[in-house]
N, C-alpha and C positions, 0 to 999 in steps of 0.2 A: 357335667351335664349342661343344660341350656341348648337352645337351637340357634346355631350361628351367632353365638354371643348374646342372644336374647333370652331373658329369664321367662320361663313358662310355668303357669299355674294350671293344673287340671282340676276341674270341678265336677263332681258326680252328684246330681240332684236326686234326692230320695225322700220325698215327704211321706208321712205315714198315713194320710187320709185318702188314699185312692178309692174310687167308688166302683169302677168296672170290675176290678178284681181286688177285694179287700186285702191289705197288707202285701200288695203286688210285688214290691221290691225285694221281699223276702221269699217269694216263690222261686221254685227251682227249675232250671233247665239243665239237663244232663247231670243232675245231682248237686249242682251249685246254684246258690241264690243269684238273682239278677245283680245284686250289689257285688257279689264275688266275681262275676264275669267282667264287670266294669273295672274292678280293681286288678284283675288279671291283665287287662289291656294296659292299664297304667304301668304295671310292674314290668311289662315287656318293652317299654319305651324309655330308654336311658336318658333321653334329653329332657324329660319332664323334671323340673326342679322340685316341685312340691305338689301334692294332691290332697284335696279336701273333699270330704263327704258333707254335703249340706242337707241336713235333715232336722225335723222337729220331733223325731221319735227316738227314744233311748235304745230300744232294741235294734233298730236299724243302725244307729250310731255304733253300737257294739259290733255288729256284723261288719261294718266298715273297718273298724279298728283291727279286728281279727285278720282281715285280709290286707292290711298295710296302708289303709287310708287314714289320714289325720282327721280328727273331729274336734276342732278347737272351740266350737260353739254349737248350741242347738238353735236351729233356725227360728226366728221370731214368728209369731202367729200371722203377722201382716204379709209374710211371704210364703205362707203355708196353706192358704185356703184354695178352694176350687177356682176362684176367680183371680188368684194371684198370678202376675205375669212373670215369665222367665227372666225378663230384663232386671227387675228389682232383686230377685233372688240371686242372680249372677253378680250384680253390682255389690250386693251385701257380702257375698262370699269373697269377692276379690279384695274389698277394702279390709275385711276382717282378716283375710289371709296375709295381707301386707303388714298389718299391725302385729299379727302373731309371729310371723317369720322375720320381722324387722328388715324387710327388703321391698323393692319395687318391682313388680312384674310388668314385662313389656307385652306379653301375649297371654291369652288364656284359651283353653279348650274346654268345651262342655261335652261330657260323655253321659248320655242318659242311660240308666240301667235297662230301660225297656227295649233296647236293641242289643241283646246279649251275644249275638253271633257276629259282631264286628271283628274285623281283623286289624292288628296293630299297623300293618302297612297302609291301610286305608286312612287311619288317623294321621300317619306320617305324611301321606300324600296331601292331605288337607292342609296341614300347616306349611308344607313346602310350597303349595300353590299360593297360599296367602302371602308368604314372605317374598318369594321370588317374583311374584307378580305385583308386589307393592300395593296389594288391595287392603281395604279397610276390614274386610271380614271374609270368611269362607264357610260354606255349608255343603255337606254331602247331599246329593239329590239322586233320584231314580226316575227313569223314563216312565211316564204315565201310560198304562196299557191303552191301546186304541179305543176300546169300547168304553173307557172312562173319560175320554177327552171331551171338551165342550161341544165338539161337533156331533158327538154321539149321545150327549145327555138330552133327556126328554123332560118336559113338564106336563102336568095334567091341568086342564082348564076346569071351570066349575062343573061342566057336564061329565068330567072324567075322561075326556078325549086327550090323546097325546099330541104334543107339539114339540118341535125341535127347540132346544134352548137357544141355539143360534139359527138365524134365518137360513144361512148357507149350509146348515147341517144336512139337508136333503140331498145336497150335491155330492156328498161324500159317502157313497155306499161301500166303498173299499177303504179300509184303514190306512192303506198305503198312500192315499192322497191327503191324509191329515197331517198337518205340520206337527213336529215334536213338542210335547209338553213335559214338564218335569215337576216333581213334588219333593219336598224335604223328607228324607227318610229317617232322620234322627241319629244316624251313626256318629256324626261329629259336627260341632260348630267350633269355629275359631275366630277370635277377634283381637284387635289391638287394644291397648289400654285407652287411647284417646277415643276410639269408636264406642266402646262400652260405657266408660266412665264420664267422658266429656260430652259426646254427642248423644248418648243414650240410645244407640242403635245396635241391632244384631244383624238383620238381613236387609234393612231398609235402604242402605246406601253402599254402593261399590262392594257388594258381596258376591264373590266368585263361586260358581257352582262346581262342585267336584263330583263328576258322574260316576256312580257305582253301578257297574253293569252285571248285576247278579240279583237273584231274589233276596229281598230284605224283609224280615219280620219285625214290626214295631208293635210290641205287645200292649194292648189296651183292653181286649176282651178275652174271656176264657178260651175260646177256640184258637186264638192266636198264641196263647201259652202252649196249648197242645201241639200246634203246628211247629212252634219253635223246638219243642222236644223231639218231634219227628225229624226235623231238619238237622238238629244236632246229632242224633243217632245216625242219620244217613252220612253226615260228614265224617263221623268217627269210623264208620264202616269203610268209607272210601279211603281214608288215610291208612287203615289197617291193610287194605288190599293193595294200595300203591304207596308204600312208605317213601319218604324223601330219601334220595340217594346222594 
């Protein structure tokens, strides 16, 4: 195992107190929990040395164990609230992982359960881009649809009248004239040890974007969970129609 001689830790974050969808990480897409989908990705990547589920919830911890994730600790409350930052949670998991496995990790990837339709090759492309480009970090991103870009965003004044968020917005009646914008889609983050533990950064410095050119569902609200199930069923039907040869 290991990636080009570098030890890799995978962290799957799954706190129990989600608000948009209660117990969200135990919800199912295609008959499998979101935690199970993340574990399935981990199990498909032989170069991952160890994989930890970071959770404050015993039921979610057991779900992780069932699907092959290690749960050497329950996440402290300070890293489990609505206001808790991903940085502190990831740093905690990394250091606890090194103590538990008695080793030093060079790289780590973060796989959020809320993007269950990720593909293992997309995670592999993320870490390859990080290492081969000698970057501090990498994150998967998606192109922002034209009608959601800053040039198309409107504001409402006190009288309720619309105004362009950007002054030059009125000049872009066609989305083809708008420059490309990207957003993080949550499929995968990857960082070096120094970046996360010493600098305390994830995407703030020398983070290379890995563009994913397909629709991505990042589940936060109930309709997105429904949509993920629809997309999963569609992918299964497509694979049945055109099996790999």
